[in-house]
FIKOLZA-1660 file (N, C-alpha, C; in steps of 0.1 Angstrom, whole numbers, plus 5000, padded with zeros to 4 digits):
% residues 181
   i   px   py   pz ch aa at
   1 5004 4988 5001  A  M  N
   1 5004 5003 5003  A  M CA
   1 5009 5009 5000  A  M  C
   2 5020 5008 5010  A  T  N
   2 5026 5023 5010  A  T CA
   2 5034 5029 4996  A  T  C
   3 5033 5019 4992  A  T  N
   3 5037 5018 4977  A  T CA
   3 5041 5028 4965  A  T  C
   4 5024 5020 4969  A  W  N
   4 5013 5029 4955  A  W CA
   4 5014 5047 4958  A  W  C
   5 5013 5054 4968  A  I  N
   5 5009 5063 4981  A  I CA
   5 5021 5069 4972  A  I  C
   6 5035 5062 4976  A  W  N
   6 5051 5065 4967  A  W CA
   6 5052 5075 4958  A  W  C
   7 5040 5058 4950  A  A  N
   7 5039 5065 4934  A  A CA
   7 5037 5073 4930  A  A  C
   8 5016 5072 4939  A  V  N
   8 5009 5087 4935  A  V CA
   8 5019 5101 4936  A  V  C
   9 5024 5101 4949  A  A  N
   9 5030 5112 4953  A  A CA
   9 5045 5117 4944  A  A  C
  10 5049 5104 4941  A  A  N
  10 5059 5112 4924  A  A CA
  10 5052 5115 4914  A  A  C
  11 5037 5108 4909  A  V  N
  11 5034 5114 4896  A  V CA
  11 5027 5124 4898  A  V  C
  12 5022 5129 4911  A  V  N
  12 5017 5146 4915  A  V CA
  12 5031 5151 4914  A  V  C
  13 5037 5149 4924  A  V  N
  13 5052 5159 4920  A  V CA
  13 5057 5165 4908  A  V  C
  14 5056 5152 4901  A  S  N
  14 5064 5152 4890  A  S CA
  14 5054 5159 4875  A  S  C
  15 5041 5154 4876  A  A  N
  15 5029 5166 4870  A  A CA
  15 5029 5180 4876  A  A  C
  16 5026 5186 4890  A  V  N
  16 5035 5199 4894  A  V CA
  16 5046 5208 4887  A  V  C
  17 5063 5194 4886  A  Y  N
  17 5070 5204 4886  A  Y CA
  17 5070 5209 4868  A  Y  C
  18 5062 5196 4858  A  L  N
  18 5065 5200 4845  A  L CA
  18 5054 5210 4842  A  L  C
  19 5041 5210 4852  A  S  N
  19 5030 5224 4850  A  S CA
  19 5045 5234 4854  A  S  C
  20 5052 5235 4864  A  W  N
  20 5049 5250 4861  A  W CA
  20 5068 5247 4850  A  W  C
  21 5075 5239 4846  A  T  N
  21 5078 5243 4837  A  T CA
  21 5072 5247 4829  A  T  C
  22 5065 5240 4822  A  A  N
  22 5053 5245 4812  A  A CA
  22 5054 5260 4813  A  A  C
  23 5044 5261 4823  A  G  N
  23 5038 5281 4824  A  G CA
  23 5053 5291 4829  A  G  C
  24 5068 5283 4830  A  R  N
  24 5078 5292 4830  A  R CA
  24 5086 5294 4819  A  R  C
  25 5081 5285 4808  A  L  N
  25 5086 5289 4794  A  L CA
  25 5071 5294 4787  A  L  C
  26 5061 5295 4789  A  D  N
  26 5052 5302 4785  A  D CA
  26 5054 5313 4785  A  D  C
  27 5059 5321 4800  A  R  N
  27 5058 5332 4808  A  R CA
  27 5071 5339 4799  A  R  C
  28 5087 5329 4794  A  L  N
  28 5094 5334 4788  A  L CA
  28 5090 5337 4770  A  L  C
  29 5082 5327 4768  A  H  N
  29 5079 5336 4756  A  H CA
  29 5074 5346 4756  A  H  C
  30 5067 5348 4769  A  A  N
  30 5055 5358 4766  A  A CA
  30 5067 5372 4767  A  A  C
  31 5077 5368 4768  A  R  N
  31 5084 5382 4773  A  R CA
  31 5094 5386 4757  A  R  C
  32 5094 5376 4753  A  I  N
  32 5102 5379 4744  A  I CA
  32 5094 5382 4728  A  I  C
  33 5080 5377 4733  A  D  N
  33 5072 5389 4728  A  D CA
  33 5070 5401 4724  A  D  C
  34 5071 5407 4744  A  A  N
  34 5073 5420 4747  A  A CA
  34 5085 5427 4742  A  A  C
  35 5096 5415 4745  A  A  N
  35 5108 5429 4744  A  A CA
  35 5114 5424 4729  A  A  C
  36 5107 5416 4720  A  R  N
  36 5110 5421 4703  A  R CA
  36 5095 5431 4695  A  R  C
  37 5086 5433 4704  A  A  N
  37 5079 5445 4701  A  A CA
  37 5089 5454 4704  A  A  C
  38 5090 5454 4714  A  S  N
  38 5096 5470 4720  A  S CA
  38 5111 5473 4717  A  S  C
  39 5117 5462 4711  A  L  N
  39 5131 5463 4694  A  L CA
  39 5125 5467 4686  A  L  C
  40 5115 5460 4679  A  D  N
  40 5110 5476 4662  A  D CA
  40 5099 5484 4673  A  D  C
  41 5101 5484 4680  A  A  N
  41 5100 5492 4682  A  A CA
  41 5110 5510 4679  A  A  C
  42 5119 5505 4690  A  Q  N
  42 5130 5513 4689  A  Q CA
  42 5142 5518 4675  A  Q  C
  43 5144 5500 4665  A  L  N
  43 5143 5501 4655  A  L CA
  43 5139 5514 4646  A  L  C
  44 5121 5513 4647  A  L  N
  44 5115 5521 4635  A  L CA
  44 5115 5536 4644  A  L  C
  45 5117 5542 4653  A  R  N
  45 5120 5549 4656  A  R CA
  45 5135 5554 4656  A  R  C
  46 5145 5550 4656  A  R  N
  46 5155 5552 4649  A  R CA
  46 5155 5557 4638  A  R  C
  47 5153 5550 4627  A  A  N
  47 5150 5544 4614  A  A CA
  47 5143 5559 4606  A  A  C
  48 5130 5567 4617  A  S  N
  48 5122 5576 4616  A  S CA
  48 5128 5589 4622  A  S  C
  49 5135 5586 4629  A  V  N
  49 5148 5598 4627  A  V CA
  49 5157 5604 4620  A  V  C
  50 5161 5598 4621  A  A  N
  50 5176 5595 4612  A  A CA
  50 5171 5597 4596  A  A  C
  51 5150 5597 4592  A  Q  N
  51 5153 5597 4582  A  Q CA
  51 5146 5609 4577  A  Q  C
  52 5138 5615 4592  A  E  N
  52 5133 5628 4591  A  E CA
  52 5149 5647 4585  A  E  C
  53 5156 5635 4592  A  L  N
  53 5168 5644 4592  A  L CA
  53 5178 5642 4578  A  L  C
  54 5173 5633 4574  A  A  N
  54 5182 5635 4560  A  A CA
  54 5173 5644 4554  A  A  C
  55 5158 5642 4556  A  T  N
  55 5146 5650 4547  A  T CA
  55 5149 5668 4547  A  T  C
  56 5154 5670 4564  A  S  N
  56 5157 5682 4568  A  S CA
  56 5166 5694 4561  A  S  C
  57 5170 5688 4553  A  A  N
  57 5179 5700 4547  A  A CA
  57 5187 5705 4555  A  A  C
  58 5195 5700 4571  A  L  N
  58 5201 5706 4580  A  L CA
  58 5219 5695 4573  A  L  C
  59 5218 5684 4564  A  L  N
  59 5228 5682 4567  A  L CA
  59 5233 5676 4550  A  L  C
  60 5242 5679 4542  A  D  N
  60 5252 5682 4534  A  D CA
  60 5244 5672 4528  A  D  C
  61 5239 5672 4515  A  P  N
  61 5233 5664 4499  A  P CA
  61 5234 5652 4500  A  P  C
  62 5250 5652 4501  A  A  N
  62 5258 5631 4501  A  A CA
  62 5251 5623 4516  A  A  C
  63 5256 5635 4529  A  A  N
  63 5251 5633 4535  A  A CA
  63 5242 5624 4545  A  A  C
  64 5231 5637 4536  A  S  N
  64 5217 5629 4536  A  S CA
  64 5210 5623 4526  A  S  C
  65 5218 5625 4515  A  L  N
  65 5211 5605 4504  A  L CA
  65 5217 5599 4514  A  L  C
  66 5231 5596 4519  A  L  N
  66 5232 5585 4524  A  L CA
  66 5227 5581 4540  A  L  C
  67 5218 5587 4545  A  L  N
  67 5211 5584 4555  A  L CA
  67 5203 5577 4546  A  L  C
  68 5197 5588 4544  A  Y  N
  68 5180 5585 4540  A  Y CA
  68 5182 5572 4534  A  Y  C
  69 5185 5566 4521  A  E  N
  69 5188 5554 4517  A  E CA
  69 5187 5543 4531  A  E  C
  70 5197 5547 4536  A  A  N
  70 5195 5532 4548  A  A CA
  70 5186 5539 4560  A  A  C
  71 5185 5546 4561  A  S  N
  71 5169 5547 4568  A  S CA
  71 5158 5545 4566  A  S  C
  72 5155 5545 4554  A  H  N
  72 5142 5540 4541  A  H CA
  72 5144 5525 4545  A  H  C
  73 5162 5519 4538  A  A  N
  73 5166 5506 4537  A  A CA
  73 5155 5496 4554  A  A  C
  74 5159 5505 4560  A  A  N
  74 5157 5498 4576  A  A CA
  74 5144 5499 4579  A  A  C
  75 5142 5507 4568  A  R  N
  75 5121 5506 4579  A  R CA
  75 5116 5494 4564  A  R  C
  76 5115 5495 4552  A  Q  N
  76 5110 5487 4546  A  Q CA
  76 5111 5469 4542  A  Q  C
  77 5128 5471 4544  A  T  N
  77 5132 5454 4546  A  T CA
  77 5122 5447 4551  A  T  C
  78 5122 5437 4550  A  E  N
  78 5112 5421 4559  A  E CA
  78 5118 5421 4567  A  E  C
  79 5117 5414 4576  A  D  N
  79 5121 5404 4589  A  D CA
  79 5138 5395 4581  A  D  C
  80 5134 5386 4571  A  E  N
  80 5146 5377 4573  A  E CA
  80 5157 5386 4569  A  E  C
  81 5164 5400 4568  A  H  N
  81 5174 5410 4562  A  H CA
  81 5170 5424 4572  A  H  C
  82 5162 5420 4582  A  R  N
  82 5159 5437 4591  A  R CA
  82 5174 5436 4598  A  R  C
  83 5182 5419 4604  A  E  N
  83 5197 5419 4607  A  E CA
  83 5202 5436 4600  A  E  C
  84 5209 5432 4587  A  V  N
  84 5214 5433 4580  A  V CA
  84 5210 5444 4575  A  V  C
  85 5194 5453 4571  A  A  N
  85 5196 5469 4572  A  A CA
  85 5195 5479 4583  A  A  C
  86 5196 5468 4595  A  E  N
  86 5196 5479 4609  A  E CA
  86 5211 5483 4604  A  E  C
  87 5218 5468 4605  A  S  N
  87 5232 5470 4610  A  S CA
  87 5241 5484 4598  A  S  C
  88 5239 5484 4588  A  E  N
  88 5241 5492 4575  A  E CA
  88 5234 5510 4578  A  E  C
  89 5226 5507 4583  A  L  N
  89 5219 5524 4595  A  L CA
  89 5227 5528 4602  A  L  C
  90 5231 5510 4611  A  S  N
  90 5249 5520 4622  A  S CA
  90 5255 5526 4616  A  S  C
  91 5264 5516 4601  A  L  N
  91 5276 5521 4592  A  L CA
  91 5267 5538 4582  A  L  C
  92 5257 5539 4586  A  A  N
  92 5260 5552 4572  A  A CA
  92 5256 5559 4585  A  A  C
  93 5246 5564 4601  A  L  N
  93 5253 5566 4610  A  L CA
  93 5263 5569 4612  A  L  C
  94 5275 5561 4616  A  R  N
  94 5286 5566 4621  A  R CA
  94 5295 5564 4610  A  R  C
  95 5293 5569 4595  A  A  N
  95 5295 5578 4590  A  A CA
  95 5293 5590 4580  A  A  C
  96 5280 5593 4589  A  V  N
  96 5276 5609 4584  A  V CA
  96 5281 5617 4595  A  V  C
  97 5279 5610 4609  A  F  N
  97 5287 5617 4627  A  F CA
  97 5299 5613 4631  A  F  C
  98 5300 5611 4616  A  A  N
  98 5323 5608 4620  A  A CA
  98 5327 5614 4633  A  A  C
  99 5328 5627 4625  A  E  N
  99 5337 5639 4631  A  E CA
  99 5323 5650 4642  A  E  C
 100 5332 5655 4657  A  P  N
 100 5321 5661 4662  A  P CA
 100 5318 5670 4657  A  P  C
 101 5328 5682 4645  A  E  N
 101 5320 5693 4640  A  E CA
 101 5317 5689 4637  A  E  C
 102 5311 5682 4626  A  Q  N
 102 5298 5676 4622  A  Q CA
 102 5284 5680 4630  A  Q  C
 103 5282 5674 4640  A  V  N
 103 5281 5677 4655  A  V CA
 103 5277 5695 4657  A  V  C
 104 5281 5700 4658  A  A  N
 104 5284 5712 4662  A  A CA
 104 5278 5720 4645  A  A  C
 105 5282 5721 4639  A  V  N
 105 5271 5727 4632  A  V CA
 105 5262 5722 4626  A  V  C
 106 5253 5712 4628  A  L  N
 106 5244 5704 4631  A  L CA
 106 5233 5712 4640  A  L  C
 107 5244 5715 4651  A  L  N
 107 5235 5722 4666  A  L CA
 107 5232 5731 4665  A  L  C
 108 5242 5744 4657  A  R  N
 108 5240 5755 4652  A  R CA
 108 5231 5763 4648  A  R  C
 109 5225 5749 4637  A  A  N
 109 5213 5752 4623  A  A CA
 109 5201 5753 4629  A  A  C
 110 5192 5761 4627  A  P  N
 110 5180 5766 4631  A  P CA
 110 5173 5747 4630  A  P  C
 111 5168 5741 4641  A  G  N
 111 5159 5727 4647  A  G CA
 111 5169 5716 4647  A  G  C
 112 5182 5722 4649  A  G  N
 112 5192 5709 4649  A  G CA
 112 5201 5707 4662  A  G  C
 113 5197 5712 4671  A  E  N
 113 5197 5719 4686  A  E CA
 113 5185 5700 4691  A  E  C
 114 5171 5703 4684  A  E  N
 114 5163 5688 4690  A  E CA
 114 5166 5676 4680  A  E  C
 115 5166 5679 4664  A  A  N
 115 5171 5666 4664  A  A CA
 115 5183 5657 4662  A  A  C
 116 5197 5669 4669  A  V  N
 116 5205 5660 4673  A  V CA
 116 5199 5651 4690  A  V  C
 117 5192 5660 4698  A  R  N
 117 5186 5654 4711  A  R CA
 117 5175 5640 4710  A  R  C
 118 5168 5645 4691  A  D  N
 118 5161 5630 4688  A  D CA
 118 5168 5618 4685  A  D  C
 119 5179 5627 4684  A  L  N
 119 5185 5609 4671  A  L CA
 119 5199 5604 4683  A  L  C
 120 5199 5611 4694  A  T  N
 120 5213 5610 4701  A  T CA
 120 5202 5599 4713  A  T  C
 121 5187 5603 4717  A  A  N
 121 5178 5592 4722  A  A CA
 121 5172 5584 4717  A  A  C
 122 5168 5581 4705  A  A  N
 122 5167 5570 4694  A  A CA
 122 5184 5560 4693  A  A  C
 123 5196 5571 4686  A  V  N
 123 5202 5559 4688  A  V CA
 123 5208 5551 4704  A  V  C
 124 5209 5558 4714  A  R  N
 124 5208 5551 4725  A  R CA
 124 5202 5539 4733  A  R  C
 125 5188 5542 4723  A  R  N
 125 5182 5535 4732  A  R CA
 125 5180 5514 4726  A  R  C
 126 5181 5514 4712  A  V  N
 126 5182 5504 4698  A  V CA
 126 5187 5495 4713  A  V  C
 127 5203 5500 4716  A  P  N
 127 5213 5489 4719  A  P CA
 127 5204 5481 4735  A  P  C
 128 5199 5485 4736  A  M  N
 128 5196 5487 4759  A  M CA
 128 5181 5477 4752  A  M  C
 129 5169 5481 4740  A  A  N
 129 5163 5471 4732  A  A CA
 129 5161 5457 4731  A  A  C
 130 5176 5461 4726  A  R  N
 130 5181 5440 4715  A  R CA
 130 5189 5441 4726  A  R  C
 131 5192 5444 4736  A  R  N
 131 5202 5436 4750  A  R CA
 131 5191 5429 4756  A  R  C
 132 5180 5437 4764  A  F  N
 132 5169 5429 4773  A  F CA
 132 5161 5417 4755  A  F  C
 133 5160 5419 4742  A  H  N
 133 5153 5413 4740  A  H CA
 133 5161 5400 4738  A  H  C
 134 5176 5401 4736  A  N  N
 134 5185 5386 4739  A  N CA
 134 5186 5375 4746  A  N  C
 135 5184 5387 4757  A  D  N
 135 5190 5377 4773  A  D CA
 135 5171 5373 4776  A  D  C
 136 5159 5379 4768  A  A  N
 136 5142 5367 4772  A  A CA
 136 5147 5360 4767  A  A  C
 137 5155 5359 4750  A  V  N
 137 5157 5346 4744  A  V CA
 137 5165 5337 4745  A  V  C
 138 5179 5343 4755  A  R  N
 138 5191 5332 4758  A  R CA
 138 5184 5329 4773  A  R  C
 139 5174 5331 4783  A  A  N
 139 5166 5324 4792  A  A CA
 139 5156 5311 4783  A  A  C
 140 5149 5316 4774  A  A  N
 140 5139 5302 4770  A  A CA
 140 5147 5294 4762  A  A  C
 141 5160 5297 4757  A  R  N
 141 5168 5285 4750  A  R CA
 141 5172 5274 4762  A  R  C
 142 5175 5282 4779  A  A  N
 142 5181 5278 4780  A  A CA
 142 5169 5261 4794  A  A  C
 143 5158 5269 4793  A  V  N
 143 5151 5258 4794  A  V CA
 143 5150 5258 4785  A  V  C
 144 5139 5254 4773  A  R  N
 144 5145 5246 4762  A  R CA
 144 5153 5237 4755  A  R  C
 145 5167 5239 4762  A  E  N
 145 5178 5224 4759  A  E CA
 145 5166 5215 4774  A  E  C
 146 5166 5222 4782  A  H  N
 146 5163 5204 4789  A  H CA
 146 5161 5195 4787  A  H  C
 147 5160 5186 4792  A  R  N
 147 5157 5169 4783  A  R CA
 147 5143 5166 4787  A  R  C
 148 5139 5174 4796  A  L  N
 148 5120 5171 4805  A  L CA
 148 5114 5176 4792  A  L  C
 149 5119 5188 4790  A  V  N
 149 5106 5197 4784  A  V CA
 149 5112 5197 4764  A  V  C
 150 5117 5183 4767  A  R  N
 150 5123 5184 4751  A  R CA
 150 5113 5171 4749  A  R  C
 151 5115 5163 4760  A  Y  N
 151 5106 5149 4759  A  Y CA
 151 5091 5146 4761  A  Y  C
 152 5090 5159 4767  A  F  N
 152 5075 5157 4771  A  F CA
 152 5071 5172 4764  A  F  C
 153 5075 5179 4755  A  R  N
 153 5071 5188 4741  A  R CA
 153 5067 5199 4748  A  R  C
 154 5070 5208 4758  A  L  N
 154 5060 5216 4770  A  L CA
 154 5064 5228 4762  A  L  C
 155 5073 5230 4750  A  A  N
 155 5072 5244 4741  A  A CA
 155 5060 5247 4736  A  A  C
 156 5055 5234 4731  A  G  N
 156 5041 5230 4724  A  G CA
 156 5050 5235 4704  A  G  C
 157 5039 5244 4706  A  R  N
 157 5040 5247 4693  A  R CA
 157 5050 5264 4686  A  R  C
 158 5058 5266 4698  A  A  N
 158 5064 5275 4698  A  A CA
 158 5077 5274 4688  A  A  C
 159 5079 5287 4680  A  P  N
 159 5092 5287 4672  A  P CA
 159 5107 5286 4686  A  P  C
 160 5117 5283 4677  A  F  N
 160 5125 5281 4686  A  F CA
 160 5130 5293 4685  A  F  C
 161 5129 5303 4696  A  P  N
 161 5140 5315 4698  A  P CA
 161 5150 5321 4694  A  P  C
 162 5153 5332 4681  A  M  N
 162 5161 5335 4677  A  M CA
 162 5168 5350 4680  A  M  C
 163 5180 5349 4684  A  A  N
 163 5180 5361 4693  A  A CA
 163 5187 5371 4681  A  A  C
 164 5183 5390 4682  A  F  N
 164 5183 5392 4672  A  F CA
 164 5199 5403 4673  A  F  C
 165 5207 5400 4663  A  E  N
 165 5226 5402 4656  A  E CA
 165 5225 5417 4647  A  E  C
 166 5230 5419 4655  A  M  N
 166 5231 5435 4643  A  M CA
 166 5243 5446 4648  A  M  C
 167 5248 5454 4643  A  D  N
 167 5258 5463 4644  A  D CA
 167 5251 5478 4652  A  D  C
 168 5251 5480 4661  A  D  N
 168 5242 5482 4670  A  D CA
 168 5250 5496 4677  A  D  C
 169 5265 5496 4677  A  E  N
 169 5270 5510 4680  A  E CA
 169 5271 5522 4677  A  E  C
 170 5263 5529 4684  A  P  N
 170 5263 5542 4677  A  P CA
 170 5275 5550 4676  A  P  C
 171 5272 5560 4671  A  P  N
 171 5288 5571 4668  A  P CA
 171 5296 5579 4677  A  P  C
 172 5306 5581 4673  A  A  N
 172 5319 5581 4691  A  A CA
 172 5308 5596 4695  A  A  C
 173 5302 5606 4684  A  V  N
 173 5297 5616 4693  A  V CA
 173 5277 5618 4699  A  V  C
 174 5279 5603 4696  A  F  N
 174 5267 5605 4705  A  F CA
 174 5268 5591 4715  A  F  C
 175 5279 5587 4721  A  T  N
 175 5285 5576 4734  A  T CA
 175 5284 5591 4745  A  T  C
 176 5278 5588 4756  A  P  N
 176 5282 5597 4769  A  P CA
 176 5300 5604 4767  A  P  C
 177 5304 5593 4764  A  E  N
 177 5317 5601 4760  A  E CA
 177 5322 5610 4753  A  E  C
 178 5311 5612 4744  A  G  N
 178 5322 5620 4735  A  G CA
 178 5300 5630 4734  A  G  C
 179 5294 5625 4737  A  A  N
 179 5285 5639 4734  A  A CA
 179 5287 5655 4737  A  A  C
 180 5281 5661 4724  A  P  N
 180 5282 5669 4723  A  P CA
 180 5277 5682 4732  A  P  C
 181 5287 5694 4733  A  A  N
 181 5285 5698 4742  A  A CA
 181 5273 5711 4745  A  A  C
% end
């Protein structure tokens, strides 16, 4: 009789553990979805601010064209090519704002101070949003790699989470160390 009690207790404990793990995995997937939405919003904001600056006539024509093409591509690309397009926008931003003097000229122009402030905020938020997303992906992957999660298919039909890898290094003049005075 006690063998049956121990067997039932083991089954109940196992069921509770599997249920808790499935719930945890579900919460991690929800966290990934929220982090991805936040990352998408920050990337869209950065591309929009860059495109707005490119069309504002505050930059020279070559810089405007380079920035406009990169920001337009980042806004219009499909998901499978988004990492590359966003990396190219980062490269374009670094090329356009390679020298602190360019930012100083932009700050002196009418409306330039607001444009620099908006772009600085947008550029600084992207790495944080990407880090939050990739941390959530890393946590979900760690849970999904457990043997019991795979055997009992606790992830259901949720796709395997993928990290968002891109070059998100801001131009030096937009970092706290190189911020314009």
